[in-house]
N, C-alpha and C positions, 0 to 999 in steps of 0.2 A: 630257744632255737626258733628259727624262722622257716617258713615254707614258701618255696617258689612253685607255682602251679602252671603247667603248660597243658591245657586241656583241648580236646577235640581235634587232635592231629589226624587227618584222614588220609588213607592210603588204599590203593587197589593192589593187593598182593596175592601171592600164590602159595598158600599154606593149607595143609590138610592131608588126610590119609587116603582120600578118594582121588583116583587119577584125574577125574574131570576138574577137581579143584586146582590142580597144577596147570591146567590148560585154560580154563575160563577165568580163574581167580575169584576173589571175593573182596567186598568192601570191609574195611576195618576202621575203627576209631580208637585212638590211644590217648590216655590221660597220664600225665607225669606229675608226681609230687617230689620235690627235692628238698630235703630237710637239711638246712645249713644255717650258718651264722653270717648274715650279710649286714651286720651292724656297722662294719667298717665303711661300707659304701654310703651309709647315712651321713657321715662327715665328709667323705671324699667326693661323693657324687661322680664316681669313676666306674665305668663298666668293668674294669679289671678287678674290682673289689667285690664283684658278685658273679652270677652265672649268666652267660649270654644265652638268651632264649632261642636265638637263631641256631646256635650250635646244638642245643637240645633237640630241636626239630630235625636238624640235619642228621643227627645220630639215629633218631627214631626211624626216619625214612630210609636211611642206608640199611639198617638192620631188617626192616620190613621187606626190603627188596631181596633178601637172601631167603630162598624157599626153605621151609621146614615142614615136617609132618605135624608137629605140635606147636600151638601158639604159646604154650608154657615155655618151650625152648626159646622162642623169639623174645619173650618177656625177660628171661634171665640174661640173654645176650644184650638187650637194651640196657638193663641195669648195670651190667659189667662195664659197658662202654661209657655210660654216663658217669660212673664212679671214677673212671680213668680221666674224665674231662677235667675234674678239679678236686683238689684235696679239701676244698670248702664243703663238699657234699658229705654229710655224715650218714645219711640214710636216704634211700630212694624207694618210691612206690610206683609201680606201673599197673594201670588197668588197661587191658587190651580186649576190645570187643569185636567179635566177628558178626557183622551185620547179615541178617537173613541166611543163617547157616543151612547147609543141606540136610535138614532134619525134617521128617514128615510132620506136617502141621504148620500152624501159623506162629512163628517165633521171630520176635524182633531181633534178638541177638543172643549169643552166648558170650560170657566174659570170664576172664581169669584176672586175679589180682596177685601180684608178687611184690613183697615188701622186704627189703634187705638193707 
C-alpha cells in the first residue's frame, strides 16, 4: 500500500463552542494521509491513475468552511468526502490542528487525529 500525503493545508475557519469563535474564527492546519495503491500510475504516468492533490485540498477547504462546534465533526466530514473522491482510497487519516485555541495559557495548538 502507498501513502499520499497532503500536509499543511491552512484555513481560517469558524469552529468552536464559544460564540466568539464563530465571529472571529481561528487558524487551522490540516494534514491528510491517503492510503491507496497508486502502482498503476507508475506505468501509465497518468493523473487519472492516482489521486489529484488539488481536489484533496479543495475538499478540505470546502468542509472547513462549514461551521461546526467540534473539530472532530469536521475531520469525519473531510474523511467521508475524501473517500467519495476515489475508490482507490483504502484508508484516510486526518490531523486537524486549531492554532492558538481559546484556552487560558500559552498553547500552540490543539489537535485531533481521525483515521478510517
